[in-house]
GULOMAR-228166 format. One record per residue (C-alpha): residue number from 1; residue in three letters; x, y, z. Coordinates in Angstrom, 2 decimals, always signed. Layout:
<recs>
<nr->NUM rest->Ala c1->X c2->Y c3->Z>
...
</recs>
This chain:
<recs>
<nr->1 rest->Met c1->-66.69 c2->-34.11 c3->-54.18>
<nr->2 rest->Ile c1->-67.72 c2->-33.31 c3->-58.60>
<nr->3 rest->Ser c1->-67.01 c2->-30.13 c3->-57.79>
<nr->4 rest->Ala c1->-62.71 c2->-31.19 c3->-57.13>
<nr->5 rest->Leu c1->-62.50 c2->-33.66 c3->-59.92>
<nr->6 rest->Val c1->-64.55 c2->-30.75 c3->-62.56>
<nr->7 rest->Glu c1->-60.90 c2->-28.23 c3->-61.43>
<nr->8 rest->Gly c1->-58.73 c2->-31.12 c3->-61.33>
<nr->9 rest->Arg c1->-56.35 c2->-31.81 c3->-63.77>
<nr->10 rest->Asn c1->-58.04 c2->-35.26 c3->-66.06>
<nr->11 rest->Arg c1->-60.91 c2->-34.68 c3->-67.65>
<nr->12 rest->His c1->-62.71 c2->-37.47 c3->-67.00>
<nr->13 rest->Ala c1->-63.02 c2->-38.66 c3->-63.98>
<nr->14 rest->Ala c1->-65.61 c2->-36.53 c3->-63.11>
<nr->15 rest->Leu c1->-67.57 c2->-37.94 c3->-66.07>
<nr->16 rest->Val c1->-66.89 c2->-41.49 c3->-64.62>
<nr->17 rest->Ala c1->-67.62 c2->-40.62 c3->-60.89>
<nr->18 rest->Lys c1->-71.10 c2->-38.89 c3->-62.40>
<nr->19 rest->Ile c1->-71.65 c2->-42.29 c3->-64.44>
<nr->20 rest->Cys c1->-71.01 c2->-44.50 c3->-61.43>
<nr->21 rest->Leu c1->-72.79 c2->-42.33 c3->-58.81>
<nr->22 rest->Ser c1->-76.16 c2->-42.40 c3->-61.68>
<nr->23 rest->Thr c1->-75.72 c2->-45.93 c3->-62.67>
<nr->24 rest->Gly c1->-74.45 c2->-47.99 c3->-59.13>
<nr->25 rest->Ala c1->-71.16 c2->-49.08 c3->-61.79>
<nr->26 rest->Arg c1->-68.34 c2->-49.40 c3->-60.39>
<nr->27 rest->Trp c1->-64.90 c2->-47.49 c3->-60.89>
<nr->28 rest->Gly c1->-63.62 c2->-50.02 c3->-63.52>
<nr->29 rest->Glu c1->-67.03 c2->-51.24 c3->-65.00>
<nr->30 rest->Ala c1->-67.24 c2->-46.73 c3->-65.63>
<nr->31 rest->Glu c1->-63.73 c2->-46.59 c3->-66.81>
<nr->32 rest->Ser c1->-63.64 c2->-49.32 c3->-69.43>
<nr->33 rest->Leu c1->-67.11 c2->-48.15 c3->-71.75>
<nr->34 rest->Glu c1->-66.75 c2->-48.09 c3->-75.39>
<nr->35 rest->Ile c1->-68.94 c2->-45.57 c3->-76.99>
<nr->36 rest->Gln c1->-70.44 c2->-49.46 c3->-78.35>
<nr->37 rest->His c1->-72.36 c2->-49.58 c3->-74.53>
<nr->38 rest->Leu c1->-74.31 c2->-45.57 c3->-75.02>
<nr->39 rest->Arg c1->-77.73 c2->-46.13 c3->-76.96>
<nr->40 rest->Asn c1->-80.84 c2->-45.10 c3->-76.87>
<nr->41 rest->Gly c1->-80.08 c2->-43.45 c3->-72.92>
<nr->42 rest->Gln c1->-78.36 c2->-46.79 c3->-71.84>
<nr->43 rest->Leu c1->-74.77 c2->-47.52 c3->-71.06>
<nr->44 rest->Gln c1->-74.37 c2->-51.40 c3->-71.81>
<nr->45 rest->Phe c1->-71.75 c2->-52.86 c3->-69.02>
<nr->46 rest->Ala c1->-70.17 c2->-56.05 c3->-69.98>
<nr->47 rest->Gly c1->-67.39 c2->-56.41 c3->-68.15>
<nr->48 rest->Thr c1->-68.99 c2->-56.67 c3->-65.08>
<nr->49 rest->Lys c1->-67.55 c2->-58.60 c3->-61.52>
<nr->50 rest->Ser c1->-70.66 c2->-61.32 c3->-61.65>
<nr->51 rest->Gly c1->-69.82 c2->-61.83 c3->-65.40>
<nr->52 rest->Lys c1->-73.43 c2->-60.71 c3->-66.71>
<nr->53 rest->Val c1->-73.90 c2->-57.83 c3->-68.96>
<nr->54 rest->Arg c1->-76.49 c2->-55.32 c3->-67.16>
<nr->55 rest->Ala c1->-77.54 c2->-52.05 c3->-69.45>
<nr->56 rest->Leu c1->-79.45 c2->-49.53 c3->-67.31>
<nr->57 rest->Pro c1->-80.40 c2->-46.54 c3->-68.42>
<nr->58 rest->Ile c1->-79.09 c2->-43.18 c3->-68.14>
<nr->59 rest->Ser c1->-80.19 c2->-38.77 c3->-68.64>
<nr->60 rest->Pro c1->-80.76 c2->-37.76 c3->-71.25>
<nr->61 rest->Glu c1->-78.29 c2->-35.10 c3->-69.75>
<nr->62 rest->Leu c1->-75.55 c2->-37.77 c3->-69.27>
<nr->63 rest->Ser c1->-76.56 c2->-39.16 c3->-72.17>
<nr->64 rest->Asp c1->-75.56 c2->-35.32 c3->-74.38>
<nr->65 rest->Glu c1->-71.99 c2->-35.14 c3->-71.88>
<nr->66 rest->Leu c1->-70.85 c2->-38.22 c3->-72.65>
<nr->67 rest->Lys c1->-71.20 c2->-37.64 c3->-76.19>
<nr->68 rest->Ala c1->-69.67 c2->-34.61 c3->-76.49>
<nr->69 rest->His c1->-66.64 c2->-35.93 c3->-74.64>
<nr->70 rest->Tyr c1->-65.60 c2->-38.72 c3->-76.81>
<nr->71 rest->Asp c1->-62.60 c2->-38.17 c3->-78.35>
<nr->72 rest->Pro c1->-61.56 c2->-41.06 c3->-80.78>
<nr->73 rest->Lys c1->-58.14 c2->-39.80 c3->-81.02>
<nr->74 rest->Glu c1->-56.77 c2->-39.67 c3->-77.72>
<nr->75 rest->Thr c1->-58.81 c2->-43.12 c3->-76.19>
<nr->76 rest->Gly c1->-59.78 c2->-45.02 c3->-80.01>
<nr->77 rest->Asn c1->-63.24 c2->-47.05 c3->-78.89>
<nr->78 rest->Arg c1->-63.09 c2->-46.46 c3->-75.16>
<nr->79 rest->Leu c1->-65.19 c2->-43.37 c3->-73.69>
<nr->80 rest->Phe c1->-62.23 c2->-42.97 c3->-70.87>
<nr->81 rest->Ala c1->-58.80 c2->-42.93 c3->-70.78>
<nr->82 rest->Pro c1->-57.31 c2->-44.26 c3->-67.24>
<nr->83 rest->Cys c1->-58.35 c2->-41.75 c3->-64.42>
<nr->84 rest->Tyr c1->-58.32 c2->-43.83 c3->-61.54>
<nr->85 rest->Ser c1->-55.39 c2->-42.32 c3->-60.01>
<nr->86 rest->Ala c1->-56.88 c2->-38.83 c3->-60.05>
<nr->87 rest->Phe c1->-60.15 c2->-39.75 c3->-58.71>
<nr->88 rest->Arg c1->-58.16 c2->-40.13 c3->-55.04>
<nr->89 rest->Glu c1->-56.49 c2->-37.05 c3->-55.71>
<nr->90 rest->Gly c1->-59.38 c2->-35.50 c3->-56.28>
<nr->91 rest->Ile c1->-60.88 c2->-37.19 c3->-53.13>
</recs>
Protein backbone atom coordinates (compact mmCIF):
# COMPACT_ATOMS: atom_id res chain seq x y z
CA MET A 1 0.00 0.00 0.00
CA ILE A 2 2.75 2.48 0.90
CA SER A 3 4.56 1.81 -2.38
CA ALA A 4 1.37 2.64 -4.32
CA LEU A 5 1.11 5.92 -2.41
CA VAL A 6 4.79 6.74 -2.99
CA GLU A 7 4.26 6.29 -6.72
CA GLY A 8 1.04 8.35 -6.65
CA ARG A 9 0.49 11.95 -7.68
CA ASN A 10 0.38 13.45 -4.18
CA ARG A 11 3.71 13.64 -2.32
CA HIS A 12 2.01 14.01 1.07
CA ALA A 13 -0.17 10.87 1.18
CA ALA A 14 2.56 8.26 1.73
CA LEU A 15 4.10 10.19 4.61
CA VAL A 16 0.74 10.77 6.30
CA ALA A 17 0.09 7.02 5.99
CA LYS A 18 3.48 6.28 7.60
CA ILE A 19 2.58 8.54 10.54
CA CYS A 20 -0.77 6.78 10.96
CA LEU A 21 0.87 3.35 10.89
CA SER A 22 3.69 4.40 13.23
CA THR A 23 1.58 6.16 15.85
CA GLY A 24 -1.98 4.89 15.51
CA ALA A 25 -3.15 8.42 14.70
CA ARG A 26 -6.26 9.00 12.63
CA TRP A 27 -5.76 10.37 9.12
CA GLY A 28 -7.15 13.80 10.01
CA GLU A 29 -4.92 14.05 13.08
CA ALA A 30 -1.81 13.26 11.04
CA GLU A 31 -2.79 15.39 8.05
CA SER A 32 -3.36 18.47 10.24
CA LEU A 33 0.04 18.35 11.99
CA GLU A 34 2.03 21.56 12.03
CA ILE A 35 5.81 21.89 12.13
CA GLN A 36 5.75 22.94 15.81
CA HIS A 37 4.12 19.58 16.66
CA LEU A 38 7.39 17.83 15.75
CA ARG A 39 9.92 18.08 18.59
CA ASN A 40 12.45 15.95 20.37
CA GLY A 41 11.62 12.81 18.41
CA GLN A 42 7.92 13.08 19.18
CA LEU A 43 4.76 14.17 17.41
CA GLN A 44 2.26 16.11 19.46
CA PHE A 45 -1.35 15.59 18.41
CA ALA A 46 -3.59 18.42 19.61
CA GLY A 47 -6.77 18.00 17.53
CA THR A 48 -7.68 14.50 18.68
CA LYS A 49 -11.19 13.05 18.73
CA SER A 50 -11.14 12.99 22.55
CA GLY A 51 -9.89 16.58 22.73
CA LYS A 52 -6.78 15.53 24.65
CA VAL A 53 -3.24 16.39 23.64
CA ARG A 54 -1.06 13.33 22.97
CA ALA A 55 2.70 13.18 22.42
CA LEU A 56 3.94 10.01 20.76
CA PRO A 57 7.52 8.98 19.98
CA ILE A 58 8.56 8.43 16.38
CA SER A 59 11.69 6.93 14.88
CA PRO A 60 14.65 9.19 14.07
CA GLU A 61 14.22 8.19 10.41
CA LEU A 62 10.60 9.33 10.33
CA SER A 63 11.53 12.55 12.13
CA ASP A 64 14.23 13.25 9.53
CA GLU A 65 11.82 12.43 6.70
CA LEU A 66 9.25 14.87 8.09
CA LYS A 67 11.83 17.65 8.43
CA ALA A 68 12.99 17.09 4.85
CA HIS A 69 9.40 17.00 3.59
CA TYR A 70 8.29 20.27 5.20
CA ASP A 71 7.94 23.15 2.74
CA PRO A 72 6.55 26.36 4.31
CA LYS A 73 6.02 27.90 0.86
CA GLU A 74 3.60 25.12 0.00
CA THR A 75 1.77 24.49 3.28
CA GLY A 76 2.53 27.36 5.68
CA ASN A 77 2.87 25.97 9.21
CA ARG A 78 1.27 22.66 8.26
CA LEU A 79 3.43 19.68 7.37
CA PHE A 80 0.98 18.47 4.71
CA ALA A 81 -1.50 19.72 2.16
CA PRO A 82 -4.85 17.90 2.09
CA CYS A 83 -4.26 14.42 0.69
CA TYR A 84 -7.05 12.06 1.79
CA SER A 85 -8.45 11.78 -1.75
CA ALA A 86 -5.00 10.74 -3.01
CA PHE A 87 -4.90 8.09 -0.27
CA ARG A 88 -8.29 6.73 -1.35
CA GLU A 89 -7.17 6.61 -4.98
CA GLY A 90 -3.93 4.86 -4.00
CA ILE A 91 -5.53 2.00 -2.12
